[in-house]
C-alpha positions as CSV (number, residue, x, y, z in Angstrom):
1,M,99.5,83.7,133.2
2,E,96.1,86.2,132.6
3,Q,93.9,85.9,129.8
4,H,94.4,89.0,127.8
5,R,92.8,90.8,124.7
6,Q,93.5,93.6,123.6
7,M,92.2,93.9,119.7
8,G,88.8,95.4,118.4
9,L,86.1,95.1,115.8
10,A,87.7,97.6,113.4
11,G,91.3,96.0,114.6
12,T,89.4,92.5,113.6
13,I,87.9,93.4,110.1
14,A,91.6,95.3,109.0
15,V,92.9,91.8,109.5
16,V,90.2,90.3,107.3
17,T,90.6,92.9,104.8
18,G,94.3,93.2,105.3
19,E,96.5,90.9,102.8
20,S,93.1,90.7,100.5
21,I,93.4,93.6,99.6
22,A,97.3,94.1,98.2
23,L,98.8,94.4,94.9
24,G,96.0,91.8,92.9
25,I,93.8,94.9,93.4
26,F,96.5,97.2,91.2
27,L,97.7,94.6,88.4
28,T,94.6,91.5,88.3
29,P,91.1,93.7,87.3
30,A,93.0,95.1,83.8
31,A,93.7,90.9,82.9
32,M,90.6,89.9,84.2
33,A,88.8,92.4,81.8
34,K,91.0,92.3,79.1
35,S,90.6,88.0,78.6
36,L,86.3,87.8,79.8
37,G,85.7,90.9,77.2
38,S,83.2,92.4,79.9
39,P,81.6,94.2,81.4
40,A,79.2,91.9,83.0
41,L,81.5,89.0,83.7
42,L,83.8,90.7,85.7
43,A,81.1,91.5,87.8
44,A,79.9,87.7,87.8
45,V,83.7,86.4,89.2
46,W,83.4,89.1,91.8
47,C,80.1,88.8,92.9
48,G,80.4,84.5,92.6
49,M,84.2,84.7,94.0
50,G,82.6,86.4,96.9
51,L,80.1,84.3,97.7
52,I,82.0,81.3,97.7
53,A,84.2,83.7,100.2
54,M,81.4,84.2,102.2
55,C,80.8,80.4,103.1
56,G,84.7,79.9,103.9
57,A,83.8,83.4,106.2
58,L,81.5,81.7,107.3
59,C,83.1,78.3,108.3
60,Y,85.9,80.0,109.9
61,S,83.9,81.8,112.0
62,E,81.8,79.3,113.2
63,L,85.5,77.2,113.7
64,A,87.0,80.4,115.8
65,V,83.9,81.3,117.7
66,R,84.7,77.3,119.2
67,F,88.4,77.8,119.6
68,P,89.4,81.7,120.3
69,Y,92.7,80.6,121.0
70,A,96.0,81.8,118.4
71,G,96.5,79.7,115.5
72,G,93.5,80.4,112.4
73,E,93.6,76.8,110.9
74,Y,96.4,74.0,112.3
75,V,93.6,74.5,115.9
76,Y,90.4,73.8,113.9
77,L,92.5,71.0,112.1
78,R,93.9,69.8,115.1
79,E,90.7,69.2,116.5
80,G,88.9,68.7,112.9
81,Y,91.5,65.8,112.5
82,G,94.5,65.4,115.0
83,G,98.1,66.7,115.2
84,R,99.5,64.6,112.3
85,V,96.9,66.3,109.8
86,A,97.3,69.3,111.8
87,F,101.4,69.2,112.1
88,L,101.7,69.1,107.8
89,Y,99.6,72.8,108.1
90,G,102.3,74.6,110.6
91,W,105.2,73.1,108.2
92,M,104.2,74.4,105.2
93,S,103.5,76.9,107.0
94,A,106.4,77.6,108.3
95,A,108.7,76.8,105.9
96,V,107.2,77.7,102.4
97,M,103.9,79.3,102.8
98,D,104.5,81.9,105.0
99,P,108.3,82.5,104.5
100,G,107.9,83.2,100.3
101,L,104.7,85.2,100.4
102,A,106.1,87.6,102.7
103,A,109.5,87.2,100.5
104,A,107.2,88.2,97.2
105,L,105.3,91.2,98.8
106,A,107.9,92.8,100.6
107,M,110.2,92.8,96.8
108,G,107.5,93.0,95.4
109,S,106.8,96.9,96.6
110,A,109.7,98.0,96.0
111,P,109.9,99.5,92.8
112,Y,107.1,101.0,94.0
113,I,109.5,102.9,96.6
114,F,111.9,104.1,94.5
115,S,110.0,105.6,91.9
116,L,108.6,107.4,95.2
117,I,112.0,108.1,96.4
118,G,115.7,108.0,94.1
119,V,118.0,105.5,95.5
120,S,121.0,103.8,94.5
121,Q,121.0,100.7,93.4
122,Q,123.1,99.5,95.5
123,V,120.6,101.1,98.1
124,G,117.9,99.3,97.1
125,L,118.8,95.8,97.1
126,W,118.8,96.4,100.8
127,V,114.6,97.8,100.3
128,P,112.6,94.8,100.7
129,A,115.8,93.3,103.7
130,L,114.3,96.6,105.7
131,I,110.4,96.3,104.6
132,L,110.9,92.5,106.3
133,I,112.8,93.9,109.6
134,G,111.2,96.6,110.2
135,L,108.0,95.0,110.4
136,G,109.3,92.2,112.0
137,V,110.5,94.8,115.1
138,I,107.5,95.7,115.1
139,N,105.7,92.5,115.8
140,Y,107.9,92.2,118.4
141,F,107.8,95.1,120.4
142,G,104.5,94.9,120.8
143,T,100.6,93.4,119.7
144,R,99.4,96.6,121.0
145,L,102.2,99.0,118.9
146,S,101.9,95.6,115.7
147,R,98.2,95.5,116.0
148,R,97.9,100.1,115.8
149,A,100.2,100.0,112.4
150,M,98.3,97.4,110.7
151,A,94.1,98.6,111.8
152,T,95.7,102.8,110.2
153,A,97.5,101.3,107.4
154,N,95.1,99.1,106.5
155,L,92.0,101.3,107.4
156,L,93.3,103.8,105.7
157,K,94.3,101.9,102.4
158,I,91.2,101.0,102.5
159,G,89.5,105.7,102.5
160,V,92.4,105.8,99.7
161,L,91.5,103.4,97.4
162,L,87.9,104.5,97.7
163,C,88.8,108.1,97.1
164,L,90.7,106.8,94.1
165,V,87.1,105.8,92.5
166,G,85.2,109.2,93.7
167,W,87.7,111.2,91.9
168,A,87.7,109.2,88.9
169,W,83.6,110.5,88.4
170,I,84.0,113.5,90.7
171,S,87.2,114.8,88.0
172,G,85.1,114.1,84.8
173,H,87.7,111.1,83.5
174,S,85.8,108.5,83.6
175,S,82.3,108.4,81.3
176,A,79.7,105.3,81.6
177,N,80.4,104.7,78.2
178,N,83.3,102.5,78.7
179,I,81.7,100.4,80.5
180,L,78.4,99.4,77.5
181,P,77.8,97.7,75.7
182,F,77.6,96.7,79.3
183,V,76.6,92.6,78.8
184,Q,77.9,92.2,75.2
185,R,81.6,90.3,75.4
186,R,84.5,92.3,73.3
187,S,86.5,90.8,70.1
188,G,89.7,89.6,70.5
189,S,88.3,87.8,73.8
190,E,89.2,85.1,75.1
191,P,88.0,81.5,74.2
192,I,84.1,81.7,77.4
193,F,85.8,78.3,79.0
194,A,89.4,79.8,79.1
195,A,88.6,83.4,79.8
196,I,85.8,81.8,83.3
197,A,88.7,79.9,84.4
198,G,91.4,82.4,84.8
199,A,89.7,84.6,86.3
200,T,88.0,82.7,89.2
201,V,91.3,81.8,89.7
202,S,92.8,85.4,89.4
203,A,90.0,86.4,91.5
204,F,90.4,84.2,94.3
205,F,93.6,84.6,94.4
206,S,92.8,87.9,95.0
207,F,90.9,87.3,98.2
208,G,93.2,85.4,99.6
209,G,93.9,85.8,103.2
210,W,90.4,86.4,104.9
211,W,90.6,83.4,107.2
212,E,94.0,85.3,108.6
213,A,92.2,87.0,111.1
214,G,91.3,83.2,113.0
215,K,94.4,83.2,113.7
216,I,94.8,86.0,116.3
217,A,91.4,85.3,117.7
218,G,93.4,84.3,121.2
219,E,93.8,88.3,120.9
220,V,90.0,89.8,120.0
221,R,87.5,91.4,122.3
222,N,84.3,89.6,122.8
223,P,85.1,86.5,120.2
224,R,82.1,85.4,119.7
225,R,80.5,88.8,119.0
226,N,83.2,90.4,117.4
227,L,84.7,87.6,115.6
228,P,81.9,86.7,113.1
229,L,81.5,89.5,112.7
230,A,84.8,90.9,111.0
231,F,85.2,87.7,108.6
232,T,81.5,88.2,107.1
233,C,81.8,92.3,107.6
234,G,85.7,92.2,106.2
235,V,85.0,89.5,103.2
236,L,82.3,91.7,102.1
237,V,84.5,95.3,102.0
238,V,86.2,93.0,100.4
239,T,84.1,92.5,97.5
240,A,83.0,95.9,97.4
241,V,86.0,98.2,97.1
242,Y,87.2,95.1,93.8
243,L,84.1,95.7,91.8
244,L,84.6,100.3,92.9
245,V,87.5,99.8,92.0
246,S,87.0,97.2,88.7
247,F,84.8,99.4,87.4
248,A,86.7,103.0,88.1
249,F,89.1,101.6,86.2
250,L,86.8,100.5,83.9
251,S,85.1,103.1,83.4
252,V,88.6,105.3,83.0
253,V,90.4,103.0,80.9
254,P,88.2,101.5,77.9
255,L,88.6,97.2,77.3
256,D,89.8,97.8,74.4
257,R,93.2,100.0,75.6
258,I,93.4,97.9,78.1
259,V,97.6,96.1,77.1
260,S,99.2,94.7,80.2
261,N,98.6,94.8,83.7
262,T,101.6,97.2,84.5
263,A,100.1,99.2,81.7
264,F,97.1,99.5,82.4
265,V,98.3,101.1,86.0
266,A,99.7,103.4,84.5
267,Q,96.9,103.9,82.0
268,F,94.9,104.9,85.0
269,G,97.3,107.0,87.0
270,E,98.0,109.2,83.9
271,A,94.3,109.4,82.8
272,L,93.6,110.9,86.7
273,F,96.8,112.8,88.1
274,G,99.1,114.1,84.6
275,S,102.2,114.2,84.8
276,F,102.0,112.3,88.8
277,G,99.6,109.8,88.1
278,G,102.9,107.0,88.2
279,R,104.1,108.7,91.5
280,V,100.4,108.7,93.4
281,L,99.9,104.7,92.3
282,S,102.6,104.0,92.9
283,G,101.6,105.6,96.4
284,C,98.3,103.6,97.2
285,V,100.2,100.4,95.7
286,L,102.8,101.1,98.2
287,L,100.2,101.8,101.4
288,S,97.6,98.2,100.0
289,V,101.2,96.3,99.6
290,L,102.2,96.9,103.2
291,G,99.2,97.2,105.0
292,G,99.1,93.6,103.7
293,M,102.4,93.1,104.9
294,M,101.5,94.4,108.0
295,A,98.3,91.7,108.7
296,L,100.7,88.8,107.4
297,T,103.4,89.3,110.1
298,M,101.2,89.5,113.1
299,A,99.6,86.7,111.9
300,A,101.9,83.9,111.2
301,P,104.2,83.6,114.1
302,R,100.6,83.0,116.4
303,V,101.0,80.2,114.2
304,Y,103.5,78.3,115.2
305,Y,103.3,80.0,119.6
306,A,99.9,76.9,118.9
307,M,102.2,74.2,117.3
308,A,105.3,74.4,120.5
309,R,102.4,74.5,122.7
310,D,101.0,71.4,121.6
311,G,104.5,70.2,121.8
312,A,104.5,69.9,117.7
313,F,107.1,72.3,117.7
314,F,110.5,73.6,119.5
315,P,109.1,74.4,122.9
316,A,111.2,77.7,122.5
317,F,108.7,79.1,120.0
318,G,105.6,78.6,122.5
319,R,107.0,81.3,125.4
320,L,105.6,84.4,125.0
321,H,108.6,87.7,125.9
322,P,108.2,88.4,129.7
323,R,108.0,92.5,129.4
324,F,106.2,92.6,125.5
325,G,104.1,89.5,126.5
326,T,104.4,88.1,122.0
327,P,105.5,86.0,120.5
328,A,108.3,86.8,120.4
329,N,110.3,83.8,119.3
330,A,107.7,83.2,116.4
331,V,108.6,86.7,115.5
332,L,111.6,86.3,114.6
333,L,112.2,83.2,113.1
334,Q,109.1,84.5,110.9
335,T,111.7,87.2,110.4
336,G,114.5,85.5,109.4
337,L,113.1,82.2,107.0
338,A,112.0,85.4,105.2
339,L,115.0,87.2,104.7
340,V,116.7,84.1,103.5
341,V,113.8,83.4,100.9
342,L,114.6,86.8,100.2
343,C,117.8,85.9,100.1
344,F,117.6,83.5,97.3
345,G,115.4,84.5,95.7
346,A,113.1,82.1,94.9
347,F,109.8,83.5,96.3
348,D,107.6,83.1,92.9
349,R,108.4,79.5,92.2
350,I,107.9,78.7,96.5
351,L,104.4,80.0,96.2
352,S,103.1,78.3,92.4
353,F,104.6,74.9,93.7
354,I,102.8,75.3,97.5
355,I,99.3,77.5,96.4
356,F,97.8,73.7,95.5
357,S,98.6,72.2,98.9
358,A,97.7,75.7,100.8
359,I,93.6,75.0,98.9
360,C,93.8,72.0,100.6
361,F,94.1,73.2,103.9
362,L,91.5,75.6,102.9
363,A,88.9,73.2,102.1
364,L,89.8,70.6,105.3
365,S,89.6,73.5,107.5
366,A,85.8,74.1,106.8
367,A,85.5,71.0,106.1
368,S,86.5,70.3,110.0
369,L,82.9,70.9,110.5
370,F,81.5,67.9,109.8
371,R,83.6,66.6,112.3
372,M,82.8,68.2,115.3
373,K,81.4,66.5,118.7
374,E,79.1,69.5,118.9
375,P,77.2,69.7,115.7
376,V,76.4,73.6,114.0
377,R,73.5,74.8,114.5
378,R,73.1,78.0,111.8
379,W,70.9,79.1,110.2
380,W,73.9,78.7,106.4
381,Y,75.2,75.2,107.3
382,P,75.2,72.8,105.9
383,A,74.4,74.4,102.7
384,A,78.4,76.9,103.0
385,P,81.0,74.5,104.4
386,L,79.3,72.1,100.8
387,L,79.9,75.9,98.4
388,F,82.7,76.3,99.9
389,L,84.3,73.1,99.2
390,F,83.2,72.6,96.2
391,G,84.9,76.8,95.0
392,C,88.1,75.6,96.6
393,T,87.8,71.8,94.4
394,V,87.3,73.4,91.2
395,I,90.4,76.1,92.1
396,D,92.5,73.3,92.7
397,F,91.0,71.3,89.6
398,L,91.9,74.3,87.2
399,I,95.4,74.5,88.9
400,L,95.8,71.4,88.1
401,M,94.5,71.5,84.9
402,H,97.5,74.5,84.2
403,D,100.5,73.6,86.0
404,P,100.0,70.0,87.1
405,V,104.0,69.1,88.1
406,P,104.3,72.3,90.7
407,A,101.1,72.1,92.8
408,L,102.2,67.5,92.7
409,L,105.9,68.5,94.0
410,G,104.0,70.9,96.3
411,L,102.3,68.1,97.7
412,A,104.7,66.1,97.6
413,A,107.0,68.3,99.5
414,V,104.2,69.0,102.0
415,L,103.6,65.4,102.7
416,C,108.1,65.4,103.3
417,G,106.9,67.2,106.5
418,D,105.4,63.5,108.8
419,L,109.1,62.5,108.6
420,V,110.5,66.0,110.0
421,R,107.5,65.2,113.0
422,R,108.6,61.3,113.3
423,L,112.2,62.7,113.6
424,F,111.5,65.6,115.8
425,F,107.8,65.4,117.7
426,S,107.2,61.5,118.0
427,S,107.8,61.7,121.5
428,Q,105.3,64.9,121.7
429,P,101.3,64.3,122.1
430,G,99.7,64.3,118.9
431,V,96.7,67.0,120.0
432,M,96.7,68.5,123.5
433,T,93.8,67.6,125.1
434,S,93.0,71.8,126.5
435,I,93.3,74.6,125.2
436,P,96.3,76.4,127.4
437,E,94.2,79.6,129.7
438,E,97.5,81.8,127.8
439,T,97.4,83.4,124.3
440,V,99.8,85.9,123.0
441,S,99.2,89.5,124.2
């Protein structure tokens, strides 16, 4: 089939920013600010995590340019380490991480829908499932449709967040005095090491998702130009938005008035919009979450598609729809598994168990640059991958220190994928000798 590349620079940037800027922007700044107790430390943590994310984005942009095909990390791990490691990543993504994250976001968006439109409790139980099914339908019927919906939602989301920042200052509800003294820590703050460690982990999770653009690289026009720009510009946009929104929040609600994450959002909305504040902020949160879900549900099936094209997954998931040109079966699989996870209600536990392993695969993907046959010749190499590897190692170390049992159990579950591979796909080639020209459209 002739190769189709329909996504331009704006749409690809929307994928990078879309999954990063979701529910976290409305919840993490309050907890981070309260524990750090200093606006200067809050800015330092955001900027530090932005630097680490930028280093990762540079690594992923180089990998995406070298391998501009559907699959993202799966392809990079396959080329760097072979089919076994790549399959373990695909197993984790397909069986656990992607369905769990989609279910968690769908459930997280439900309360904000309830606050906007009054629905009965019985109807409300179906809302998360309807969201997942709706996104699955959009992705099934065409990349052009899903691309436009995803790009529109995520670019609109950034515009709305910037409008919140602007309104906070224009309306006169903000005050620079609320963020002063800028450097001095407030009384009641957590011990400095624990505060920085907790804020760093929260910031990492808030940035999470910028790497998703690699999964749809096979659909990006002029990938050698657009993919590096999308990764780097996307991370810069995310960093700028987090800094602006965080300080807009603090300029309206000072540190000493922060009680909890949810109360903080309510305080901010009430301060800016009075009695309608809850509904306005609910709409903003809902737009952010849905934009992130659109990016996730568009990118995730491309991993299963790439695995099936390798012979490392069931062949049915490596076929394109004859009319719509989408990886329709892979979309159905992702949607179906997310609905199963939603029914069991175990997504919170799933994500806590798997996040340690997910960060390991992020680091391994970046480290694959050191294993390329053709050496990397970029001004940032090898500093960027080394700094990114250091950042991932620190985050995983902090996770192990905080709660080692779920992390180790999750790692064991990922390694069980090797048994699955031996039972079902041992007769299949582990690594493709050539990349197919056909890509999803």
